[in-house]
C-alpha positions as CSV (number, residue, x, y, z in Angstrom):
1,X,9.2,118.3,90.4
2,X,10.9,115.0,90.8
3,X,9.6,114.7,94.4
4,X,6.1,115.5,93.2
5,X,6.3,112.8,90.6
6,X,7.6,110.3,93.2
7,X,4.8,111.2,95.6
8,X,2.2,110.7,92.8
9,X,3.7,107.3,92.0
10,X,3.7,106.4,95.7
11,X,0.1,107.5,96.1
12,X,-0.9,105.6,93.0
13,X,0.8,102.5,94.3
14,X,-1.2,102.7,97.5
15,X,-4.4,103.3,95.6
16,X,-4.9,106.8,97.0
17,X,-4.6,108.4,93.6
18,X,-5.9,107.2,90.3
19,X,-3.3,107.4,87.5
20,X,-6.1,108.2,85.0
21,X,-6.9,111.5,86.7
22,X,-4.8,114.6,86.4
23,X,-3.1,115.7,89.7
24,X,-4.9,119.1,89.6
25,X,-8.3,117.4,89.7
26,X,-7.4,115.2,92.7
27,X,-8.0,116.2,96.3
28,X,-5.1,117.0,98.6
29,X,-3.9,114.1,100.7
30,X,-2.5,114.4,104.2
31,X,0.6,112.3,104.5
32,X,2.9,111.9,107.5
33,X,6.1,110.1,108.2
34,X,7.3,108.8,111.6
35,X,10.9,107.8,112.3
36,X,10.3,104.8,114.6
37,X,14.0,104.6,115.5
38,X,13.9,108.1,116.9
39,X,10.6,107.4,118.7
40,X,12.1,104.3,120.3
41,X,15.1,106.4,121.5
42,X,13.2,109.5,122.7
43,X,9.9,108.3,124.0
44,X,9.6,108.3,127.8
45,X,8.3,104.8,127.6
46,X,11.5,103.6,125.9
47,X,13.6,105.1,128.7
48,X,11.4,103.5,131.3
49,X,11.8,100.1,129.5
50,X,15.6,100.5,129.6
51,X,15.5,101.5,133.3
52,X,13.2,98.5,134.1
53,X,15.5,96.1,132.3
54,X,18.6,97.5,133.9
55,X,17.0,97.0,137.4
56,X,15.8,93.6,136.5
57,X,19.2,92.3,135.3
58,X,21.4,94.3,137.6
59,X,21.8,91.6,140.3
60,X,22.6,88.9,137.8
61,X,25.1,91.1,136.1
62,X,26.8,91.8,139.4
63,X,27.1,88.0,140.1
64,X,28.7,87.5,136.8
65,X,31.2,90.3,137.5
66,X,32.0,88.8,140.9
67,X,32.7,85.4,139.2
68,X,35.0,87.1,136.7
69,X,36.9,88.7,139.6
70,X,37.1,85.3,141.3
71,X,38.6,83.8,138.1
72,X,41.2,86.6,137.9
73,X,42.2,85.9,141.5
74,X,42.7,82.2,140.8
75,X,44.7,83.0,137.7
76,X,46.8,85.6,139.7
77,X,47.4,83.0,142.5
78,X,48.5,80.5,139.9
79,X,51.0,82.9,138.4
80,X,52.3,84.2,141.8
81,X,52.6,80.8,143.4
82,X,53.7,78.7,140.4
83,X,57.2,78.4,141.8
84,X,56.1,77.1,145.2
85,X,53.1,74.9,144.2
86,X,53.5,71.3,143.4
87,X,52.6,70.1,140.0
88,X,49.5,68.4,141.4
89,X,48.3,71.6,143.0
90,X,49.0,73.6,139.8
91,X,47.0,71.1,137.7
92,X,44.2,71.2,140.3
93,X,44.1,75.1,140.0
94,X,44.2,74.9,136.2
95,X,41.3,72.5,136.1
96,X,39.4,74.6,138.6
97,X,40.1,77.7,136.4
98,X,39.0,76.0,133.2
99,X,35.9,74.6,134.8
100,X,34.9,78.0,136.3
101,X,35.7,79.8,133.0
102,X,33.5,77.4,131.1
103,X,30.7,77.8,133.6
104,X,31.1,81.6,133.4
105,X,30.9,81.7,129.6
106,X,27.8,79.6,129.7
107,X,26.2,81.8,132.3
108,X,27.2,85.0,130.4
109,X,25.6,83.6,127.2
110,X,22.5,82.6,129.1
111,X,22.4,86.1,130.6
112,X,22.7,87.8,127.2
113,X,19.9,85.6,125.8
114,X,17.6,86.3,128.7
115,X,18.3,90.0,128.5
116,X,17.7,90.0,124.7
117,X,14.4,88.1,125.0
118,X,13.1,90.5,127.7
119,X,14.3,93.5,125.7
120,X,12.6,92.2,122.5
121,X,9.4,91.5,124.5
122,X,9.4,95.0,126.0
123,X,10.1,96.6,122.5
124,X,7.2,94.6,121.0
125,X,4.9,96.0,123.8
126,X,6.2,99.5,123.1
127,X,5.7,99.1,119.4
128,X,2.0,98.2,120.1
129,X,1.6,101.4,122.1
130,X,3.3,103.4,119.3
131,X,1.0,101.8,116.7
132,X,-2.1,102.8,118.7
133,X,-0.8,106.3,119.0
134,X,-0.2,106.5,115.3
135,X,-3.7,105.2,114.6
136,X,-5.2,107.7,117.0
137,X,-3.3,110.6,115.4
138,X,-4.3,109.4,111.9
139,X,-7.9,109.3,112.9
140,X,-7.9,112.5,114.9
141,X,-6.0,114.6,112.3
142,X,-7.5,112.9,109.3
143,X,-4.2,111.6,107.8
144,X,-4.6,109.6,104.6
145,X,-1.3,107.9,104.9
146,X,1.4,107.6,107.6
147,X,4.6,106.0,106.6
148,X,7.2,104.5,109.0
149,X,9.9,102.4,107.4
150,X,11.6,102.0,104.1
151,X,11.4,105.6,103.0
152,X,14.3,107.1,101.1
153,X,13.5,110.7,101.6
154,X,11.2,112.7,103.9
155,X,10.8,116.4,104.0
156,X,10.4,118.1,107.4
157,X,6.9,119.1,106.3
158,X,5.5,115.6,106.6
159,X,7.8,114.3,109.4
160,X,5.4,113.9,112.4
161,X,7.9,112.1,114.6
162,X,7.9,115.0,117.2
163,X,4.1,114.9,117.4
164,X,4.2,111.1,118.1
165,X,6.9,111.6,120.8
166,X,4.8,114.4,122.4
167,X,1.7,112.2,122.4
168,X,3.7,109.4,124.0
169,X,4.8,111.8,126.7
170,X,1.2,112.5,127.5
171,X,0.1,108.9,127.8
172,X,-0.6,107.6,131.3
173,X,2.1,105.6,133.1
174,X,0.6,102.2,132.3
175,X,0.5,101.6,128.5
176,X,-1.9,98.8,129.0
177,X,-4.7,101.3,129.7
178,X,-4.5,102.3,126.0
179,X,-7.2,101.0,123.7
């Protein structure tokens, strides 16, 4: 009974139910819920985005790993040859190591920022596709309300996340064709 009361309050809040009418006199509303987190994990478009981003940043990531290895070699050389190197040579290696370490940190930060910007851009594009699929499902199946975020409890009866994922699987390869 508590769930029914909460649902009535929610519907009243959204203006779908008048609080002056009794619940028995009102029409039945079709409500659905979509877990967008699950959709973003399981939709084929999301996997393609991850693969695309991985391929896009793979070369830069390898360069950064190579630079890390280079730093480790310099450090190893300093430790191994410290007894035979002059103080001037040791200082030169230390300066070289500090400079390269500073450059590497800067490049790693720049890499992470670029990667995050691209990921966010792709996720925004994917969210646009998901929103259009939600609208299409709502129109086609005559939903009165589809909720996505900020919901404390959802019964399996109104969880339409699997339907959305299936619709996304059936979309053509290019999401830009959607409209």
